[in-house]
C-alpha positions in Angstrom: -31.7 58.8 -9.0 -30.2 56.1 -11.2 -31.0 52.5 -10.5 -29.4 49.2 -11.7 -32.1 48.6 -14.4 -31.3 52.0 -15.9 -27.6 50.9 -16.1 -28.6 47.8 -18.1 -28.9 45.2 -15.4 -31.7 42.7 -16.0 -34.8 42.5 -13.8 -33.9 39.1 -12.4 -30.5 40.3 -11.1 -32.0 43.5 -9.9 -34.5 41.5 -7.8 -31.6 39.6 -6.3 -29.7 42.8 -5.5 -32.8 44.2 -3.7 -33.1 41.0 -1.7 -29.5 41.5 -0.6 -30.3 45.1 0.5 -28.6 46.7 -2.5 -30.9 49.3 -4.2 -28.7 52.1 -5.5 -25.4 51.9 -7.5 -22.3 53.5 -6.2 -20.4 56.1 -8.3 -17.9 53.5 -9.6 -20.8 51.1 -10.5 -22.8 53.9 -12.2 -19.8 54.9 -14.4 -18.4 51.5 -15.1 -21.3 49.1 -15.8 -22.7 50.9 -18.9 -19.2 51.2 -20.5 -18.5 47.4 -19.9 -21.9 46.5 -21.3 -21.2 48.6 -24.4 -18.0 46.5 -24.9 -15.4 49.0 -24.0 -12.1 48.1 -22.3 -12.1 49.9 -18.9 -9.5 51.2 -16.5 -11.3 51.9 -13.2 -9.5 53.7 -10.4 -11.2 53.8 -7.0 -10.4 53.1 -3.4 -11.4 50.1 -1.4 -14.9 50.0 -0.1 -16.4 51.8 -3.1 -18.2 48.8 -4.7 -15.6 47.8 -7.3 -16.6 44.1 -7.2 -20.2 44.7 -8.3 -18.9 47.1 -11.0 -17.4 44.2 -12.9 -19.4 41.2 -11.6 -22.8 42.6 -12.7 -21.8 43.3 -16.4 -20.0 40.0 -16.6 -23.2 38.2 -15.4 -25.2 40.1 -18.1 -22.8 39.2 -20.9 -22.2 35.5 -20.1 -24.0 33.1 -22.4 -25.1 30.1 -20.3 -25.9 28.1 -23.4 -22.2 28.2 -24.4 -20.2 25.7 -22.2 -16.9 27.5 -22.7 -15.2 29.5 -20.0 -16.1 33.1 -21.1 -14.9 35.3 -18.1 -11.7 35.2 -16.2 -11.3 37.3 -13.0 -7.8 37.5 -11.6 -7.2 38.5 -8.0 -4.0 38.7 -5.9 -5.1 36.6 -2.9 -7.0 33.4 -2.2 -9.4 35.2 0.2 -10.4 37.7 -2.4 -10.9 35.0 -5.0 -13.1 33.1 -2.5 -15.0 36.3 -1.6 -15.7 37.3 -5.3 -16.8 33.7 -6.1 -19.2 33.9 -3.1 -20.7 37.2 -4.3 -21.2 35.8 -7.8 -23.0 32.7 -6.4 -25.3 35.0 -4.4 -26.1 37.1 -7.5 -26.7 34.2 -9.9 -29.8 33.0 -8.0 -32.1 34.0 -10.9 -29.7 32.9 -13.6 -30.3 29.2 -14.5 -27.3 26.9 -15.3 -24.6 29.5 -14.8 -21.4 28.0 -13.3 -18.5 29.7 -11.5 -15.3 28.2 -10.1 -12.7 29.6 -7.8 -9.1 28.4 -8.7 -6.4 29.2 -6.1 -3.6 27.5 -4.1 -4.4 25.4 -1.1 -7.2 23.6 -2.7 -7.2 20.0 -3.8 -5.8 20.0 -7.4 -7.6 16.8 -8.4 -11.0 18.3 -7.3 -10.2 21.4 -9.4 -9.3 19.2 -12.4 -12.6 17.4 -12.1 -14.6 20.6 -11.9 -12.7 22.2 -14.9 -13.8 19.3 -17.1 -17.4 20.6 -16.7 -18.8 23.8 -18.0 -17.4 26.7 -16.0 -18.6 30.0 -17.5 -16.7 32.2 -15.0 -13.4 31.4 -13.4 -12.1 33.5 -10.5 -8.4 32.7 -9.9 -5.1 33.7 -8.4 -2.3 33.9 -11.0 0.0 31.1 -9.6 -2.6 28.3 -9.5 -4.2 29.4 -12.8 -0.8 29.2 -14.5 -0.3 25.7 -13.1 -3.6 24.7 -14.9 -2.5 26.5 -18.1 0.8 24.5 -18.1 -1.1 21.2 -17.4 -3.4 22.0 -20.3 -6.4 21.7 -18.0 -7.9 25.1 -18.8 -8.2 26.8 -22.2 -7.9 30.6 -22.0 -8.5 31.0 -25.8 -12.3 31.0 -25.1 -12.1 34.0 -22.7 -14.1 37.0 -24.0 -13.9 39.0 -20.7 -10.7 39.4 -18.6 -10.9 41.3 -15.3 -7.7 42.2 -13.4 -8.7 43.2 -9.9 -6.5 45.0 -7.3 -3.9 45.5 -10.1 -1.6 47.6 -7.9 -1.4 44.8 -5.3 -0.6 42.4 -8.1 2.3 44.6 -8.9 3.5 44.8 -5.3 3.3 41.0 -4.9 5.3 40.4 -8.1 2.5 39.0 -10.2 2.9 41.2 -13.2 5.0 38.7 -15.2 2.3 36.0 -14.5 -0.4 38.4 -15.7 1.6 39.0 -18.8 1.9 35.3 -19.5 -1.8 34.7 -18.7 -3.0 37.5 -20.9 -0.9 36.3 -23.8 -2.9 33.0 -23.6 -6.1 34.9 -24.5 -7.1 36.3 -27.9 -6.8 40.0 -28.6 -10.6 40.2 -29.3 -11.3 39.8 -25.5 -12.6 42.7 -23.4 -10.3 43.7 -20.6 -11.2 45.4 -17.4 -8.6 46.7 -14.9 -9.4 47.8 -11.4 -7.0 49.4 -9.1 -6.7 51.9 -6.2 -3.7 53.4 -7.8 -2.3 53.3 -11.4 1.5 53.2 -11.3 3.6 53.4 -14.5 3.9 49.6 -14.7 0.1 49.3 -14.7 -0.1 51.9 -17.5 2.4 49.9 -19.5 0.4 46.7 -19.0 -2.8 48.6 -20.1 -1.1 50.0 -23.2 0.1 46.6 -24.2 -3.1 44.7 -23.8 -6.1 47.1 -23.9 -7.8 48.8 -26.8 -8.6 52.5 -26.3 -9.7 51.9 -22.7 -12.2 54.2 -21.0 -10.6 55.7 -18.0 -12.8 56.0 -14.9 -11.6 57.6 -11.7 -13.7 57.9 -8.5 -12.1 60.3 -6.0 -13.5 59.4 -2.6 -10.7 60.0 -0.3 -13.1 61.2 2.4 -15.0 57.9 2.3 -12.5 56.6 4.9 -12.5 59.7 7.1 -16.3 60.5 7.2 -17.4 57.1 8.5 -14.4 56.2 10.8 -13.1 57.7 14.0 -9.3 57.7 13.8 -7.0 57.5 16.8 -3.2 57.3 17.2 -2.0 55.5 20.3 1.5 56.5 21.5 3.6 53.6 22.9 7.1 52.1 22.8 8.3 48.9 21.3 8.5 47.2 24.8 5.0 48.3 25.7 3.4 47.6 22.3 2.0 44.1 23.3 0.7 45.5 26.6 -0.9 48.5 24.9 -2.6 46.2 22.4 -4.0 44.0 25.1 -5.1 47.0 27.1 -7.0 48.4 24.1 -9.0 45.4 23.1 -9.8 44.4 26.7 -11.0 47.9 27.5 -13.0 48.3 24.3 -14.2 44.7 23.7 -15.1 45.4 20.0 -17.8 43.3 18.3 -15.5 42.3 15.4 -11.9 43.6 14.9 -9.0 43.1 12.6 -5.5 43.6 13.9 -2.9 44.3 11.2 0.8 43.4 11.5 3.6 44.1 9.1 4.9 40.5 8.7 3.8 36.9 9.0 6.2 36.4 11.9 4.7 39.3 13.8 1.2 38.1 13.2 2.1 34.7 14.6 3.9 36.1 17.6 1.1 38.6 18.5 -1.6 35.8 18.0 0.2 33.6 20.5 0.6 36.5 23.0 -3.1 37.4 22.8 -4.2 33.8 23.1 -2.0 33.4 26.2 -3.9 36.5 27.6 -7.2 34.8 27.0 -8.1 36.7 23.8 -9.9 34.5 21.3 -8.2 35.2 18.0 -6.8 33.5 14.9 -3.9 34.4 12.6 -4.4 35.1 8.9 -1.3 35.0 6.7 0.1 33.3 3.6 1.7 30.4 5.5 -1.5 29.3 7.3 -3.0 26.2 5.5 -6.0 27.2 3.3 -8.4 25.0 5.3 -7.5 26.9 8.5 -7.8 30.2 6.8 -11.2 29.3 5.4 -12.3 28.1 8.9 -11.1 31.3 10.6 -12.9 33.5 8.0 -16.1 31.5 8.4 -16.0 31.9 12.2 -15.2 35.6 11.9 -18.0 36.2 9.4 -20.4 34.4 11.7 -19.1 36.4 14.7 -18.1 33.2 16.4 -14.5 34.6 16.4 -14.0 38.2 17.6 -10.5 39.0 16.4 -8.4 38.3 13.3 -4.7 39.1 13.4 -3.6 39.5 9.7 -1.0 40.7 7.2 -2.1 43.1 4.5 -1.8 40.5 1.8 -4.0 38.0 3.6 -6.7 40.6 4.3 -6.6 42.3 0.9 -10.1 43.1 -0.3 -11.9 41.4 2.6 -15.4 42.7 3.1 -16.9 41.4 6.4 -20.1 43.0 7.6 -20.0 44.3 11.2 -16.3 45.0 11.7 -16.4 47.7 14.3 -12.6 48.2 15.0 -9.4 48.1 13.1 -6.1 48.1 14.9 -2.8 48.9 13.2 -0.4 47.1 15.5 2.4 48.1 13.1 1.9 51.5 11.6 1.3 51.5 7.8 4.3 53.0 5.8 2.2 54.4 3.0 -1.2 56.0 2.6 -2.8 53.4 0.4 -2.1 50.7 3.0 -3.6 52.9 5.7 -6.7 53.5 3.6 -7.0 49.8 2.8 -6.7 48.7 6.4 -9.0 51.2 7.9 -11.5 50.6 5.1 -12.3 47.2 6.6 -14.5 49.1 9.1 -17.1 51.9 8.6 -18.5 50.1 5.5 -22.0 50.2 4.0 -22.9 53.5 5.7 -21.8 52.1 9.1 -19.3 53.7 11.5 -16.1 52.3 12.8 -13.0 53.0 14.8 -9.4 52.8 13.7 -6.5 52.8 16.2 -2.8 53.0 15.1 -0.1 52.2 17.5 3.1 54.3 17.0 6.4 54.7 18.7 8.6 57.9 18.5 10.4 56.6 15.5 7.1 56.2 13.6 6.1 59.9 13.9 7.1 60.7 10.2 4.7 57.9 9.0 2.0 59.3 11.2 2.4 62.8 9.7 2.4 61.3 6.2 -1.0 59.6 6.9 -2.5 62.7 8.4 -1.5 64.8 5.4 -2.8 62.1 3.0 -6.3 61.9 4.6 -6.4 65.6 5.1 -7.1 65.7 8.8 -5.2 65.4 12.1 -5.6 62.2 14.0 -6.5 62.3 17.7 -3.5 61.2 19.9 -4.0 59.0 22.9 -1.5 57.8 25.6 -2.2 55.0 28.1 0.2 55.5 31.0 1.1 52.7 33.3 0.3 49.9 30.8 1.8 46.7 32.1 4.2 44.6 30.0 3.2 40.9 29.6 5.4 38.7 31.7 7.7 37.0 29.1 8.6 34.2 31.6 5.0 33.3 32.3 4.3 33.4 28.5 7.3 31.2 27.7 6.3 28.8 30.5 2.7 28.6 29.1 4.1 28.1 25.6 6.4 25.3 26.6 3.4 23.6 28.4 1.3 23.8 25.3 4.2 22.3 23.2 4.7 19.4 25.6 0.9 18.8 25.7 0.7 18.7 21.9 3.6 16.2 21.8 2.1 13.9 24.3 -1.2 14.0 22.4 0.6 13.2 19.2 2.5 10.3 20.8 -0.7 8.8 22.2 -2.5 9.0 18.9 0.4 7.3 17.2 0.4 4.5 19.8 -3.4 4.1 19.7 -4.5 5.4 16.3 -8.1 4.2 16.6 -8.6 5.5 20.1 -10.7 8.7 20.6 -9.2 10.5 23.6 -11.6 12.8 25.4 -10.6 15.2 28.0 
């Protein structure tokens, strides 16, 4: 059985991995790490939950020279949460590497604080494209020193419209850099990007479609649009999961469902692009510490999140493609654990359900809850108006008495 030392990972990092409970490399790590350490450009295709992050983080840590103060590695990610998560992983793994610095650069942070940190030695930068380009245009980061470029979740970068930004960012680096591209799928546009910027890349594909099916129990819950909220409330109150993520299609639907669940006494927080970064970070912290039981999220906000102990995933809105379904349900049943995935569907969603079943290669058990009550919209609206009025009064009192600490 291959271990990390055999792949070329130093003893100090291997010791840290063991202390984190990581003893054996996954297939994507086993195939990717040696190629990266040998200096090859790499295109790695593997689904979520297969260990892609360590596949590029470990060789990057091996190759960074801490005696050189320049920024040597740039890791691009589509979302703030993923940038934060990767940075957190690197900070855990650098325990036995003296003087190595890593900085997360993404929107929602204080720009002045970032500027100050960028003036110091930052060997590794983990960034979202938008905020990084802002620093490039300000002249506060020099990408000409980059020797390793990682593009993570490339297919999501494409879906979110980041490919022109990646093109601009890559053009700021020298052609001598080593480029690593990681993606669940490789569409034509990604192939074109690779052809333009990569040198005879090694292509690595890990086919693990069953990773989602084997560790997760899948269920489809038939409902109607009018009864969807009631069905969701019935499910979570009946099952009372340890930690659960509820996926909605849009920001507006996330916000609406969060308000409805809170009105029903469900402790939950919303996670989408319009939520201030400080609130998103706080919600994720509470969720990771199991102080918060439910996250209601969009796909973009939850992309790449790896939270230990998620027992349930609920698709409030049915995914309209297989990759989204695999991504969502892959938030549970991780690290050899088991999980449950429930997808709510109305009669008009049946074609999407059949597409998902065909894609994962197995029928999904169907469930119907008859007699589910519909939340009283009048009661909900009355409660909502009370909360608005209460907030306005509190704001007015604080404005009139700014130094007074009101306690209820």
